[in-house]
PDB file of N, CA, C and O in Angstrom:
ATOM      1  N   MET A   1      85.105  97.538 116.539  1.00  0.00           N
ATOM      2  CA  MET A   1      86.217  98.304 115.615  1.00  0.00           C
ATOM      3  C   MET A   1      84.974  99.962 116.043  1.00  0.00           C
ATOM      4  O   MET A   1      83.865  99.707 116.514  1.00  0.00           O
ATOM      5  N   VAL A   2      85.309 101.215 115.839  1.00  0.00           N
ATOM      6  CA  VAL A   2      84.860 102.660 116.563  1.00  0.00           C
ATOM      7  C   VAL A   2      85.790 102.983 115.136  1.00  0.00           C
ATOM      8  O   VAL A   2      86.730 102.575 114.454  1.00  0.00           O
ATOM      9  N   TRP A   3      84.774 104.017 115.256  1.00  0.00           N
ATOM     10  CA  TRP A   3      85.193 105.439 114.126  1.00  0.00           C
ATOM     11  C   TRP A   3      84.728 106.248 114.750  1.00  0.00           C
ATOM     12  O   TRP A   3      83.679 106.247 115.395  1.00  0.00           O
ATOM     13  N   THR A   4      86.056 107.589 114.494  1.00  0.00           N
ATOM     14  CA  THR A   4      86.032 109.109 114.762  1.00  0.00           C
ATOM     15  C   THR A   4      85.244 110.095 113.272  1.00  0.00           C
ATOM     16  O   THR A   4      85.391 110.109 112.050  1.00  0.00           O
ATOM     17  N   LEU A   5      84.902 110.384 113.680  1.00  0.00           N
ATOM     18  CA  LEU A   5      85.565 111.704 112.286  1.00  0.00           C
ATOM     19  C   LEU A   5      86.849 111.662 111.898  1.00  0.00           C
ATOM     20  O   LEU A   5      87.309 111.352 110.799  1.00  0.00           O
ATOM     21  N   GLU A   6      87.356 111.973 112.813  1.00  0.00           N
ATOM     22  CA  GLU A   6      88.978 112.328 112.656  1.00  0.00           C
ATOM     23  C   GLU A   6      89.917 110.663 112.183  1.00  0.00           C
ATOM     24  O   GLU A   6      90.834 110.441 111.392  1.00  0.00           O
ATOM     25  N   LEU A   7      89.259 109.932 112.958  1.00  0.00           N
ATOM     26  CA  LEU A   7      90.100 108.441 112.615  1.00  0.00           C
ATOM     27  C   LEU A   7      89.362 108.417 110.573  1.00  0.00           C
ATOM     28  O   LEU A   7      90.203 108.173 109.707  1.00  0.00           O
ATOM     29  N   ALA A   8      88.073 108.644 110.181  1.00  0.00           N
ATOM     30  CA  ALA A   8      87.994 108.268 109.193  1.00  0.00           C
ATOM     31  C   ALA A   8      88.912 109.485 107.973  1.00  0.00           C
ATOM     32  O   ALA A   8      89.613 109.288 106.980  1.00  0.00           O
ATOM     33  N   SER A   9      88.444 110.739 108.696  1.00  0.00           N
ATOM     34  CA  SER A   9      89.086 111.091 107.712  1.00  0.00           C
ATOM     35  C   SER A   9      90.574 111.005 107.227  1.00  0.00           C
ATOM     36  O   SER A   9      90.662 111.269 106.027  1.00  0.00           O
ATOM     37  N   TYR A  10      91.722 110.719 107.809  1.00  0.00           N
ATOM     38  CA  TYR A  10      92.701 109.479 107.009  1.00  0.00           C
ATOM     39  C   TYR A  10      92.193 108.925 106.139  1.00  0.00           C
ATOM     40  O   TYR A  10      92.924 108.643 105.190  1.00  0.00           O
ATOM     41  N   LEU A  11      90.867 108.561 106.074  1.00  0.00           N
ATOM     42  CA  LEU A  11      90.906 107.554 104.198  1.00  0.00           C
ATOM     43  C   LEU A  11      90.133 108.759 103.247  1.00  0.00           C
ATOM     44  O   LEU A  11      90.055 108.450 102.058  1.00  0.00           O
ATOM     45  N   ASP A  12      89.645 109.877 103.558  1.00  0.00           N
ATOM     46  CA  ASP A  12      89.392 111.160 102.701  1.00  0.00           C
ATOM     47  C   ASP A  12      90.138 110.360 101.342  1.00  0.00           C
ATOM     48  O   ASP A  12      89.449 109.621 100.639  1.00  0.00           O
ATOM     49  N   ASP A  13      91.195 110.518 101.128  1.00  0.00           N
ATOM     50  CA  ASP A  13      91.993 110.870  99.580  1.00  0.00           C
ATOM     51  C   ASP A  13      92.413 109.486  99.478  1.00  0.00           C
ATOM     52  O   ASP A  13      93.118 109.378  98.475  1.00  0.00           O
ATOM     53  N   ALA A  14      92.251 108.110 100.235  1.00  0.00           N
ATOM     54  CA  ALA A  14      92.010 106.342  99.744  1.00  0.00           C
ATOM     55  C   ALA A  14      91.757 106.039  98.266  1.00  0.00           C
ATOM     56  O   ALA A  14      90.818 106.568  97.672  1.00  0.00           O
ATOM     57  N   PRO A  15      92.469 105.317  97.767  1.00  0.00           N
ATOM     58  CA  PRO A  15      91.950 104.648  95.967  1.00  0.00           C
ATOM     59  C   PRO A  15      91.137 104.522  95.877  1.00  0.00           C
ATOM     60  O   PRO A  15      90.976 103.799  94.893  1.00  0.00           O
ATOM     61  N   TRP A  16      89.640 104.940  96.611  1.00  0.00           N
ATOM     62  CA  TRP A  16      88.046 104.525  96.138  1.00  0.00           C
ATOM     63  C   TRP A  16      88.206 104.076  94.526  1.00  0.00           C
ATOM     64  O   TRP A  16      88.928 104.665  93.721  1.00  0.00           O
ATOM     65  N   PRO A  17      87.438 102.994  94.257  1.00  0.00           N
ATOM     66  CA  PRO A  17      86.717 101.859  94.875  1.00  0.00           C
ATOM     67  C   PRO A  17      88.275 101.476  95.429  1.00  0.00           C
ATOM     68  O   PRO A  17      89.363 101.868  95.006  1.00  0.00           O
ATOM     69  N   ALA A  18      87.922 100.477  96.642  1.00  0.00           N
ATOM     70  CA  ALA A  18      90.081  99.561  97.389  1.00  0.00           C
ATOM     71  C   ALA A  18      89.033  98.938  98.278  1.00  0.00           C
ATOM     72  O   ALA A  18      88.199  99.403  99.054  1.00  0.00           O
ATOM     73  N   ASN A  19      89.436  97.476  97.815  1.00  0.00           N
ATOM     74  CA  ASN A  19      89.386  96.269  98.831  1.00  0.00           C
ATOM     75  C   ASN A  19      90.377  97.061 100.285  1.00  0.00           C
ATOM     76  O   ASN A  19      91.098  98.040 100.477  1.00  0.00           O
ATOM     77  N   LYS A  20      89.626  95.476 101.308  1.00  0.00           N
ATOM     78  CA  LYS A  20      91.131  95.757 102.423  1.00  0.00           C
ATOM     79  C   LYS A  20      92.114  95.610 102.019  1.00  0.00           C
ATOM     80  O   LYS A  20      92.429  96.775 101.775  1.00  0.00           O
ATOM     81  N   ILE A  21      92.862  95.063 101.754  1.00  0.00           N
ATOM     82  CA  ILE A  21      93.686  95.310 101.784  1.00  0.00           C
ATOM     83  C   ILE A  21      94.399  96.231 101.041  1.00  0.00           C
ATOM     84  O   ILE A  21      95.385  96.674 101.631  1.00  0.00           O
ATOM     85  N   GLU A  22      94.184  96.695  99.818  1.00  0.00           N
ATOM     86  CA  GLU A  22      94.686  97.793  99.455  1.00  0.00           C
ATOM     87  C   GLU A  22      94.879  99.464 100.354  1.00  0.00           C
ATOM     88  O   GLU A  22      95.705 100.375 100.307  1.00  0.00           O
ATOM     89  N   LEU A  23      93.397  99.146 101.259  1.00  0.00           N
ATOM     90  CA  LEU A  23      92.696 100.312 102.429  1.00  0.00           C
ATOM     91  C   LEU A  23      93.623 100.069 103.527  1.00  0.00           C
ATOM     92  O   LEU A  23      93.835 101.077 104.200  1.00  0.00           O
ATOM     93  N   VAL A  24      94.549  98.472 104.087  1.00  0.00           N
ATOM     94  CA  VAL A  24      95.487  98.687 105.256  1.00  0.00           C
ATOM     95  C   VAL A  24      96.275  99.514 104.281  1.00  0.00           C
ATOM     96  O   VAL A  24      96.472 100.729 104.269  1.00  0.00           O
ATOM     97  N   ASP A  25      96.750  98.399 103.324  1.00  0.00           N
ATOM     98  CA  ASP A  25      98.238  98.985 102.784  1.00  0.00           C
ATOM     99  C   ASP A  25      98.492 101.122 102.484  1.00  0.00           C
ATOM    100  O   ASP A  25      99.506 101.811 102.598  1.00  0.00           O
ATOM    101  N   TYR A  26      97.241 101.451 102.145  1.00  0.00           N
ATOM    102  CA  TYR A  26      97.082 102.914 102.223  1.00  0.00           C
ATOM    103  C   TYR A  26      97.662 103.513 102.949  1.00  0.00           C
ATOM    104  O   TYR A  26      98.696 104.160 102.784  1.00  0.00           O
ATOM    105  N   ALA A  27      96.566 103.229 104.527  1.00  0.00           N
ATOM    106  CA  ALA A  27      96.598 103.684 105.727  1.00  0.00           C
ATOM    107  C   ALA A  27      98.583 103.445 106.115  1.00  0.00           C
ATOM    108  O   ALA A  27      99.586 104.158 106.086  1.00  0.00           O
ATOM    109  N   ILE A  28      98.305 102.279 106.385  1.00  0.00           N
ATOM    110  CA  ILE A  28      99.838 102.506 106.355  1.00  0.00           C
ATOM    111  C   ILE A  28     100.930 103.115 105.908  1.00  0.00           C
ATOM    112  O   ILE A  28     102.026 103.050 106.465  1.00  0.00           O
ATOM    113  N   ARG A  29     100.638 103.848 104.691  1.00  0.00           N
ATOM    114  CA  ARG A  29     102.411 104.039 103.886  1.00  0.00           C
ATOM    115  C   ARG A  29     102.121 105.718 103.935  1.00  0.00           C
ATOM    116  O   ARG A  29     102.934 106.620 103.735  1.00  0.00           O
ATOM    117  N   THR A  30     100.368 105.839 104.345  1.00  0.00           N
ATOM    118  CA  THR A  30     100.409 107.113 104.778  1.00  0.00           C
ATOM    119  C   THR A  30     100.311 107.467 106.037  1.00  0.00           C
ATOM    120  O   THR A  30      99.561 108.371 106.404  1.00  0.00           O
ATOM    121  N   GLY A  31     101.057 106.791 106.819  1.00  0.00           N
ATOM    122  CA  GLY A  31     101.085 106.886 108.246  1.00  0.00           C
ATOM    123  C   GLY A  31      99.684 107.141 109.795  1.00  0.00           C
ATOM    124  O   GLY A  31      99.571 107.666 110.903  1.00  0.00           O
ATOM    125  N   ALA A  32      98.925 106.335 108.791  1.00  0.00           N
ATOM    126  CA  ALA A  32      97.373 106.803 109.877  1.00  0.00           C
ATOM    127  C   ALA A  32      97.549 106.299 110.722  1.00  0.00           C
ATOM    128  O   ALA A  32      98.373 105.388 110.643  1.00  0.00           O
ATOM    129  N   PRO A  33      96.777 106.620 112.290  1.00  0.00           N
ATOM    130  CA  PRO A  33      96.982 105.831 113.480  1.00  0.00           C
ATOM    131  C   PRO A  33      96.376 105.034 113.098  1.00  0.00           C
ATOM    132  O   PRO A  33      95.537 104.827 112.221  1.00  0.00           O
ATOM    133  N   ASN A  34      97.393 104.052 114.640  1.00  0.00           N
ATOM    134  CA  ASN A  34      96.651 102.188 114.986  1.00  0.00           C
ATOM    135  C   ASN A  34      95.776 102.606 114.758  1.00  0.00           C
ATOM    136  O   ASN A  34      95.930 103.380 113.813  1.00  0.00           O
ATOM    137  N   GLU A  35      94.689 102.562 115.129  1.00  0.00           N
ATOM    138  CA  GLU A  35      93.187 102.713 115.742  1.00  0.00           C
ATOM    139  C   GLU A  35      92.865 102.757 114.516  1.00  0.00           C
ATOM    140  O   GLU A  35      91.894 102.037 114.282  1.00  0.00           O
ATOM    141  N   VAL A  36      93.353 103.408 113.450  1.00  0.00           N
ATOM    142  CA  VAL A  36      92.688 103.085 111.593  1.00  0.00           C
ATOM    143  C   VAL A  36      92.639 102.098 110.907  1.00  0.00           C
ATOM    144  O   VAL A  36      91.911 101.732 109.985  1.00  0.00           O
ATOM    145  N   ILE A  37      94.106 101.375 111.819  1.00  0.00           N
ATOM    146  CA  ILE A  37      94.569  99.975 110.306  1.00  0.00           C
ATOM    147  C   ILE A  37      93.937  99.521 111.326  1.00  0.00           C
ATOM    148  O   ILE A  37      92.737  99.516 111.050  1.00  0.00           O
ATOM    149  N   TYR A  38      94.211  98.962 112.832  1.00  0.00           N
ATOM    150  CA  TYR A  38      93.066  97.513 113.061  1.00  0.00           C
ATOM    151  C   TYR A  38      91.464  97.962 112.848  1.00  0.00           C
ATOM    152  O   TYR A  38      90.603  97.127 113.128  1.00  0.00           O
ATOM    153  N   ASN A  39      91.054  99.328 112.335  1.00  0.00           N
ATOM    154  CA  ASN A  39      89.893  99.373 112.498  1.00  0.00           C
ATOM    155  C   ASN A  39      89.890  98.430 111.063  1.00  0.00           C
ATOM    156  O   ASN A  39      89.635  97.229 111.144  1.00  0.00           O
ATOM    157  N   LEU A  40      90.188  99.059 109.772  1.00  0.00           N
ATOM    158  CA  LEU A  40      90.334  98.221 108.662  1.00  0.00           C
ATOM    159  C   LEU A  40      90.531  96.849 109.483  1.00  0.00           C
ATOM    160  O   LEU A  40      89.616  96.594 110.266  1.00  0.00           O
ATOM    161  N   LEU A  41      91.377  96.120 109.427  1.00  0.00           N
ATOM    162  CA  LEU A  41      92.145  94.987 109.705  1.00  0.00           C
ATOM    163  C   LEU A  41      90.197  94.402 110.161  1.00  0.00           C
ATOM    164  O   LEU A  41      89.839  93.704 109.212  1.00  0.00           O
ATOM    165  N   GLU A  42      89.335  94.477 110.944  1.00  0.00           N
ATOM    166  CA  GLU A  42      88.401  94.060 111.273  1.00  0.00           C
ATOM    167  C   GLU A  42      87.546  93.915 110.485  1.00  0.00           C
ATOM    168  O   GLU A  42      86.937  92.864 110.684  1.00  0.00           O
ATOM    169  N   ILE A  43      87.006  94.775 109.223  1.00  0.00           N
ATOM    170  CA  ILE A  43      86.277  94.889 108.345  1.00  0.00           C
ATOM    171  C   ILE A  43      85.957  93.173 107.601  1.00  0.00           C
ATOM    172  O   ILE A  43      86.436  92.115 108.009  1.00  0.00           O
ATOM    173  N   GLU A  44      85.172  93.335 106.627  1.00  0.00           N
ATOM    174  CA  GLU A  44      85.086  92.152 105.882  1.00  0.00           C
ATOM    175  C   GLU A  44      85.784  91.948 104.589  1.00  0.00           C
ATOM    176  O   GLU A  44      85.673  92.727 103.643  1.00  0.00           O
ATOM    177  N   GLU A  45      86.501  90.877 104.583  1.00  0.00           N
ATOM    178  CA  GLU A  45      86.849  90.894 103.298  1.00  0.00           C
ATOM    179  C   GLU A  45      86.303  90.247 101.998  1.00  0.00           C
ATOM    180  O   GLU A  45      86.126  89.036 101.867  1.00  0.00           O
ATOM    181  N   THR A  46      85.987  91.436 100.795  1.00  0.00           N
ATOM    182  CA  THR A  46      84.490  90.779 100.353  1.00  0.00           C
ATOM    183  C   THR A  46      85.020  91.079  98.452  1.00  0.00           C
ATOM    184  O   THR A  46      85.603  92.078  98.033  1.00  0.00           O
ATOM    185  N   ASP A  47      84.510  89.682  97.515  1.00  0.00           N
ATOM    186  CA  ASP A  47      84.637  89.690  96.618  1.00  0.00           C
ATOM    187  C   ASP A  47      84.712  91.124  95.968  1.00  0.00           C
ATOM    188  O   ASP A  47      85.536  91.328  95.077  1.00  0.00           O
ATOM    189  N   ASP A  48      83.888  92.090  96.385  1.00  0.00           N
ATOM    190  CA  ASP A  48      83.798  93.851  95.718  1.00  0.00           C
ATOM    191  C   ASP A  48      84.478  94.777  96.626  1.00  0.00           C
ATOM    192  O   ASP A  48      84.620  94.844  97.847  1.00  0.00           O
ATOM    193  N   PRO A  49      84.980  95.705  95.266  1.00  0.00           N
ATOM    194  CA  PRO A  49      85.701  97.088  96.473  1.00  0.00           C
ATOM    195  C   PRO A  49      84.553  97.605  96.781  1.00  0.00           C
ATOM    196  O   PRO A  49      83.463  97.603  96.211  1.00  0.00           O
ATOM    197  N   TYR A  50      85.189  98.352  98.417  1.00  0.00           N
ATOM    198  CA  TYR A  50      84.227  99.198  99.459  1.00  0.00           C
ATOM    199  C   TYR A  50      84.639 100.347  98.356  1.00  0.00           C
ATOM    200  O   TYR A  50      85.759 100.411  97.847  1.00  0.00           O
ATOM    201  N   GLU A  51      83.614 101.192  98.086  1.00  0.00           N
ATOM    202  CA  GLU A  51      82.950 102.215  96.990  1.00  0.00           C
ATOM    203  C   GLU A  51      83.523 104.015  97.417  1.00  0.00           C
ATOM    204  O   GLU A  51      84.079 104.913  96.785  1.00  0.00           O
ATOM    205  N   SER A  52      82.840 103.791  99.275  1.00  0.00           N
ATOM    206  CA  SER A  52      84.058 104.594 100.062  1.00  0.00           C
ATOM    207  C   SER A  52      83.950 104.510 101.699  1.00  0.00           C
ATOM    208  O   SER A  52      83.695 103.338 101.972  1.00  0.00           O
ATOM    209  N   ILE A  53      84.004 104.954 102.371  1.00  0.00           N
ATOM    210  CA  ILE A  53      84.410 105.434 104.228  1.00  0.00           C
ATOM    211  C   ILE A  53      82.465 104.581 104.379  1.00  0.00           C
ATOM    212  O   ILE A  53      82.264 103.680 105.194  1.00  0.00           O
ATOM    213  N   GLU A  54      81.485 105.043 103.578  1.00  0.00           N
ATOM    214  CA  GLU A  54      80.220 104.887 104.150  1.00  0.00           C
ATOM    215  C   GLU A  54      79.679 103.690 103.595  1.00  0.00           C
ATOM    216  O   GLU A  54      78.897 104.167 102.773  1.00  0.00           O
ATOM    217  N   GLU A  55      79.565 102.340 103.489  1.00  0.00           N
ATOM    218  CA  GLU A  55      80.329 101.342 103.513  1.00  0.00           C
ATOM    219  C   GLU A  55      81.212 100.725 104.429  1.00  0.00           C
ATOM    220  O   GLU A  55      80.940  99.638 104.940  1.00  0.00           O
ATOM    221  N   ILE A  56      82.090 101.253 104.631  1.00  0.00           N
ATOM    222  CA  ILE A  56      82.695 100.793 105.441  1.00  0.00           C
ATOM    223  C   ILE A  56      82.130 101.265 107.452  1.00  0.00           C
ATOM    224  O   ILE A  56      81.962 100.418 108.329  1.00  0.00           O
ATOM    225  N   TRP A  57      81.970 102.777 107.628  1.00  0.00           N
ATOM    226  CA  TRP A  57      81.326 103.658 108.500  1.00  0.00           C
ATOM    227  C   TRP A  57      79.468 103.891 108.694  1.00  0.00           C
ATOM    228  O   TRP A  57      78.695 104.842 108.806  1.00  0.00           O
ATOM    229  N   LEU A  58      79.396 102.524 108.653  1.00  0.00           N
ATOM    230  CA  LEU A  58      77.634 103.042 108.046  1.00  0.00           C
ATOM    231  C   LEU A  58      77.294 104.115 108.819  1.00  0.00           C
ATOM    232  O   LEU A  58      76.239 104.577 108.385  1.00  0.00           O
ATOM    233  N   ASP A  59      77.661 104.674 109.681  1.00  0.00           N
ATOM    234  CA  ASP A  59      76.824 105.487 110.972  1.00  0.00           C
ATOM    235  C   ASP A  59      78.217 106.696 110.125  1.00  0.00           C
ATOM    236  O   ASP A  59      78.636 107.650 110.781  1.00  0.00           O
ATOM    237  N   TYR A  60      78.566 106.517 109.173  1.00  0.00           N
ATOM    238  CA  TYR A  60      78.942 108.115 108.342  1.00  0.00           C
ATOM    239  C   TYR A  60      78.227 109.341 108.182  1.00  0.00           C
ATOM    240  O   TYR A  60      77.469 109.546 107.235  1.00  0.00           O
ATOM    241  N   PRO A  61      78.472 110.206 109.152  1.00  0.00           N
ATOM    242  CA  PRO A  61      78.254 111.280 108.588  1.00  0.00           C
ATOM    243  C   PRO A  61      77.877 112.038 107.590  1.00  0.00           C
ATOM    244  O   PRO A  61      78.726 112.799 107.124  1.00  0.00           O
ATOM    245  N   THR A  62      76.419 112.026 106.967  1.00  0.00           N
ATOM    246  CA  THR A  62      77.127 112.822 105.871  1.00  0.00           C
ATOM    247  C   THR A  62      75.713 114.626 105.073  1.00  0.00           C
ATOM    248  O   THR A  62      74.675 114.972 105.636  1.00  0.00           O
ATOM    249  N   ASP A  63      76.044 114.988 104.337  1.00  0.00           N
ATOM    250  CA  ASP A  63      76.084 116.149 104.617  1.00  0.00           C
ATOM    251  C   ASP A  63      74.637 116.243 105.031  1.00  0.00           C
ATOM    252  O   ASP A  63      74.125 116.924 105.919  1.00  0.00           O
ATOM    253  N   GLU A  64      73.992 115.228 104.006  1.00  0.00           N
ATOM    254  CA  GLU A  64      72.276 115.833 105.009  1.00  0.00           C
ATOM    255  C   GLU A  64      72.056 115.351 106.682  1.00  0.00           C
ATOM    256  O   GLU A  64      70.921 115.375 107.159  1.00  0.00           O
ATOM    257  N   ASP A  65      73.267 114.907 107.527  1.00  0.00           N
ATOM    258  CA  ASP A  65      73.277 114.966 108.885  1.00  0.00           C
ATOM    259  C   ASP A  65      73.046 116.212 109.286  1.00  0.00           C
ATOM    260  O   ASP A  65      72.315 116.443 110.249  1.00  0.00           O
ATOM    261  N   PHE A  66      73.416 116.795 108.859  1.00  0.00           N
ATOM    262  CA  PHE A  66      73.903 117.942 109.403  1.00  0.00           C
ATOM    263  C   PHE A  66      72.716 119.610 108.689  1.00  0.00           C
ATOM    264  O   PHE A  66      72.536 120.734 109.157  1.00  0.00           O
ATOM    265  N   PHE A  67      72.319 119.080 107.732  1.00  0.00           N
ATOM    266  CA  PHE A  67      70.986 119.472 107.114  1.00  0.00           C
ATOM    267  C   PHE A  67      70.540 121.312 108.345  1.00  0.00           C
ATOM    268  O   PHE A  67      70.629 120.893 109.499  1.00  0.00           O
ATOM    269  N   TYR A  68      70.310 122.281 108.386  1.00  0.00           N
ATOM    270  CA  TYR A  68      68.719 122.856 108.916  1.00  0.00           C
ATOM    271  C   TYR A  68      67.657 123.363 108.080  1.00  0.00           C
ATOM    272  O   TYR A  68      67.962 123.833 106.984  1.00  0.00           O
ATOM    273  N   ASP A  69      66.756 123.339 108.355  1.00  0.00           N
ATOM    274  CA  ASP A  69      65.545 123.471 107.827  1.00  0.00           C
ATOM    275  C   ASP A  69      64.826 125.106 108.552  1.00  0.00           C
ATOM    276  O   ASP A  69      64.191 125.542 109.513  1.00  0.00           O
ATOM    277  N   GLU A  70      65.251 125.368 107.730  1.00  0.00           N
ATOM    278  CA  GLU A  70      65.202 127.194 108.072  1.00  0.00           C
ATOM    279  C   GLU A  70      64.068 127.307 108.160  1.00  0.00           C
ATOM    280  O   GLU A  70      63.525 127.557 109.236  1.00  0.00           O
ATOM    281  N   GLU A  71      63.504 127.169 107.183  1.00  0.00           N
ATOM    282  CA  GLU A  71      61.618 126.890 107.338  1.00  0.00           C
ATOM    283  C   GLU A  71      61.068 126.983 108.394  1.00  0.00           C
ATOM    284  O   GLU A  71      60.310 127.895 108.724  1.00  0.00           O
ATOM    285  N   ASN A  72      61.577 125.500 109.419  1.00  0.00           N
ATOM    286  CA  ASN A  72      60.838 125.518 110.554  1.00  0.00           C
ATOM    287  C   ASN A  72      61.294 126.062 111.589  1.00  0.00           C
ATOM    288  O   ASN A  72      61.055 125.623 112.714  1.00  0.00           O
ATOM    289  N   LYS A  73      62.058 127.155 111.344  1.00  0.00           N
ATOM    290  CA  LYS A  73      62.694 127.864 112.814  1.00  0.00           C
ATOM    291  C   LYS A  73      62.106 128.292 113.770  1.00  0.00           C
ATOM    292  O   LYS A  73      61.541 129.205 113.167  1.00  0.00           O
ATOM    293  N   ASP A  74      61.739 128.402 114.842  1.00  0.00           N
ATOM    294  CA  ASP A  74      61.535 129.022 115.487  1.00  0.00           C
ATOM    295  C   ASP A  74      62.253 130.461 117.125  1.00  0.00           C
ATOM    296  O   ASP A  74      62.810 130.256 118.204  1.00  0.00           O
ATOM    297  N   PHE A  75      61.883 131.497 116.543  1.00  0.00           N
ATOM    298  CA  PHE A  75      62.873 132.136 116.152  1.00  0.00           C
ATOM    299  C   PHE A  75      62.286 133.599 118.773  1.00  0.00           C
ATOM    300  O   PHE A  75      62.994 134.543 119.125  1.00  0.00           O
TER     301      PHE A  75
END
C-alpha cells in the first residue's frame, strides 16, 4: 500500500467516520484513481470505523510536520 498526498486528498471529503466498505464505495462513486481503491482494499477490516485518513495512513503529514520554529532560525 503506497499513499501520497495526492492520493490521500481524494478522501478529504469522505464520510468520516467510515468503515472499509464505505470508503471503497465513496472512492468508486467519486471517481478516485484505482490506486486509492487498491490501497483501501488492503486496509484491515475492523468492527470500529476509521475516524480519519490518519488512522489509515499512519505517516499522513499533519500541520505539525510543517511547523517552522522561527525563534531558532539562523540568519
